[in-house]
N, C-alpha and C positions, 0 to 999 in steps of 0.2 A: 373476298376474305370473310372469315368467321371472327366474331368477337368472343373472347374468352374471359370469364370472371372467375378467378381462381379462389376456391375455398370460401365462397361467400354467396349469400342469397342475392336476389335481385335488389338493386338499390345501392350497392357498393359502387363507388365512383371509379376505382381503379379498373382499367380494362387493358387486356393484352390481346394483340392481334393473333389469331390462329389461322391455319390454312385449311382449305377444303379440297377434296377430290371432286373434279367435275366429270360427271358421267352422263352420257346420252343413251337412252333406251328407245328402241323402235320395235313395234310389233303391229300385226294386222288383226283386226277383229271386226266382225259385222260389216264387212265391205269398206272399212276405213283403215287408213294407215295412221298409227298413233306415234307421237314423239314426246318424250319426257326428259327434260333437262333437270338434273339434280346436282346440288352442291352438298357433299357428304363430309362432315367434319373429320379431319385426320385424327384428332384426339380421341374421338369416339371409336374409330376403327382400330386404333392402336390398343385401346383397352381390351377389346374383344380378341385382337390378334395375340395379346399376351397370355391368353388362357392356354396352358400346356396341352399338347396333343394327348398325353396320357389321361388327362382329366376329361377331355372330350369323348374319348373312346372307352372309358372305364367300364361302362355297363353295356356297351354295344348299342345296336339300334333301339333297344327298349329304353335307353337313357337319353334319347335325343330330345326329350322335352326340356332338358337342361339348356339346349341351344335354341329353343323356341321362344323368342324374346317378345312376348306380347306386352310387357311393361316398359319397353323402351320408348321414350317420348318421341324420338325421331321416326321410328318405325310406325308409331301410332299416327303421326302426321301423314306418312305415305299411305297408310290404309285409308285415312280420311279422304285424301285427294282422289284416290282410286274410286272409293265409294261415292263421293260427290259427283265425279265425272260420270260414273255408270248410271247413277240415278238421274242425272240431267239428260242422259240419252234415253231414259224411260225403261231401262232394263229391270226385269223382275229378279227374284232371288237367284234363279238359275243363270240369267244373263249376267248379273253382277259377278257371280263366282266364275263364270266362263271368261269374263273380261280380265279378271286377275290371273286366271290360269294362263291365258294367252301372254300376259306380261311375263310371268315366270318362265314360260317356255322360250321366250325370246333370248334368254341369257345363254350364251354358248356353252356347250359341253366341254369340260376340261378334266383331265385325269388327275386324281390326287397325287399320284406318284410323280407326275411331271411337274406339277405346280407347287408341291409342298415337300417332296422328298419322302413322304410317308405313304404307305399302302392304303391307310385309312386316315382321313383328315376331314371330318365333318365340320362345316362352316356355320357361323352365325349369319343371320340375314344381312347385316351390315357388311360383313366380309364378302359375301357372294356378290353384293351390289358393287362394291369398290373393286374387287378382283375381276369383275365382269366375266365370271365363269364359275363353273362348279359341275359336279356330277349329280347323280340322281338324288342323293340324300340332301345335297345343298339346296337345290331348287325346291325340293319338297318341303324342307324346313322353312324356307322363305315364304312359299305359298301358304303353308299351314299357319304361320305367324300372322300373315295379313288377314286371312279369312277368320281366324279366331278373334282378332281385334274387331273385325266387322260384325261379329255376333254369330258366326256359323259354328256348328258343332263339327269337329274334325278329329280323325284318328289317322295314325300312320299305318300303312299297309306294306308288308315286307314279303313280296314274292321271292322265289329263289334267285339269289344274286342280284337283287334289285330293290328299289325303295320308291314308294309312291304315297299318295294321300287318299283318304276316303272322306267325302263330304256328305253330311246328313241332308237328304233331300226328300221332298214330298211330291210324289207322282212324277218324278223325273224318269227318263228312259235311259237304258244302257246297262252296262255291267255293274253289279252291285253285290253287297253282302249285308247280312243282318248282324248287328252287334248292339248289345250283348245277344248271345244266342237265345232264341225263342222270344225275343222282344219284337216290338213293331217298329224298330228303328232301322232304316235302310240307308247305308252309306254307299255312295256312288264313287267308283274308281276314277281317280284323276292322275293322268300321266304328265309329269312336269318336265321330263327329259326331252321328249320329242317335240316337233312343231306341228301345229294344226290338229292335235288330238283334242277332241271334245270331251266334255264331262261324260263319263260312262263308256268311253271307248277303251277297250282292253287289248293290249298287244297280244297277238296270236300265241306267242310263246308261253303265256301264262294261263291259257285256257285250261280249266280243270285242275290247275295246280293248287296245292294247299299253300296258304299264306299265313304269316304271323300278323296279328293285329295288336297295335300298341296304343292304348289311350294316352292322351296328353295331359299330364298334371302340371298346370301352369305355375303352381306354387314351387315347383322344383327348378325353375329356370334361373339362369345366371343373371344377376342385376348389376350392371357396371357402376362404378363410382364417378361416372361422367354423365351429366344431364344436359340434354339439348333442349333449349327453351327459346321459343320465338315470342318476343314481347307482344302481348295482346292476342296471341293465337294459341289457345290450349285445345288440342285435339279432343273431340268429344268421346273418342274411344279410349284414350289413354288415361293414366292416373292424373290427378290434379297437379297443377304447378307447385302448390304448397308441399305436397308429398314428395315431389321430385327434389325440391330444394331443402328437404329436412335433414339431409346429410351435410353437416358443416364442413366435412372434408372433401366434398364433391367439387369437381371442376364444372362450372356451368358455362355452356357454349351457346352463343346466339348466332346461328348461321343465316345466310340469306333466306328469304321466304321460299317455301316449297310451292312451286306452281302446280296447276292441274295439267294432266296430259293434254296434248293438243292433237286434234283429229284432222286428217287430210283424206280426201277421197282416194281410193285405190285406183290408179290409172291402168287401163288395159294395155297390154303390150302392143305396140304399133308395128305392123309389118311394113308400113310405108317407110319407117325409119330404116329398115334393112334395105329396102329398095333404093333409098337415097344414099345409103352408105354401104356399098358392097364389101368394103374392107372390114367393116364392123361385123358383117355376116361371117366372113372367113375367120375372124378372130374368135367369134362365139363358137363356131364349129370346132375350131382347134382347141379351145378351152374345155369344151365338153369331152372331146376325145382324150385329152391329156388327163382330165380328172378321172375318167373311167379306167385308164391304164394305171394311174397311181393308186386307185382304190383296189384294183385286183392285186397289184404287186405289194402293197403295204399291209403287212400283218404284224407290225412291230408295236402298235399302240397297245399298251396294257389296259385292259378293261377294268371298270370299277366293279369290285366284288364285295357286296355287303354281306357279312357273315350273319346268318340268321341266329340271333341269340335265343336261348331257351325262353319260351313263353307259355303261359297256361292257356292262352287264347289262340287257337288255330282255326281258320275257316277256309272256305272255298268260295271264290268269286263267281256269282251267277253271271252267265254270259248272255249279253244281248248287244253285240258289237257290229259296227259297220266296217271293221277292218279284216273280215274274213278273206283269206287268200293272200294276205300281205304279210311280210315278215318285218318285225321290229328289232332293231339292233340295240341290245342292252348296253353297248359300249359307247355309242355316240348319239343314240336317240333317233336315228333316221329310219323312216319307213321304206322298206324295199319291196320290189316285186316278189310275188310268191315263188318264182322260179329261181331266185337268187341263191347261190351257194355261199358267196362271200358278201359282206356288206358293201354296197356300191359307193359308200362314202369313206369308211375308214379301213375297209379290207379285212375286217375280222370275220372268221368263218362262223356260220350258223351251226349250232349243235344239232 
């Protein structure tokens, strides 16, 4: 349960119980399997959910800094826990960003039309976490928010019919672009929709394509009238507790403590298990065959199409990618074999 203090700063005696969404996130990184259990206040989610679709999409992708919530106290706590965990593992700047990228990639792809009824429905980070799903711009906004809080310089990258993130790096490898033009700042492409994409790995479809680049103005973001505060734990990245409680009309929520992600070793697949369980082997073969047939036959899923808004900044991503010869599906984020005509996961045809 979450505790809610309505319309008052810390110190008020009256407390009302509020509810939380319980979510479990799992991802693999650096040879380990990570598990993260989060309790996300329903009241916080509802405030973001209440922002009309017309407001979210008013300026198109160039206005997605409105949804990039770096001033959210709870999102600040999440960024701190991810950063603390990455530092405890000894990761450098590249490794910490890669750790957060793997977390963002673990959130399943879902179509806006199927989940919201709108062709375009960009989500706030809290919504993406609670909904446990989103398309390319949703996971990109979540990833960008976390990295900005952690102190990274970030821009949005809008290839044709897609949305991704660029992270400023120093002597990193991979696909990148220079922004602003003629500067010495190199932003490396980060794909948040697919799984196992590393920083700098560019899907083949976007090789040589012009992209729109959108800087993120944090001052333009939406700030909710709900503040999530943990007693005695103020995230070092977020605004101070005093600032958060300055709005006398705000609802102050104290959820359970946010834990650090927990690491487990990634266990190799055991062929002895198949030998000891022949029925399991047959079921696995049947499942693989069924999924391949379904992938070929299914072409009904509507893909996420981000309309490229007019922008004064257009660039081309420099290519240095390990994905040559493979095809990336912009609809579901799966990497396919180079010979594939249809996506082997969702069945959408490659252009």
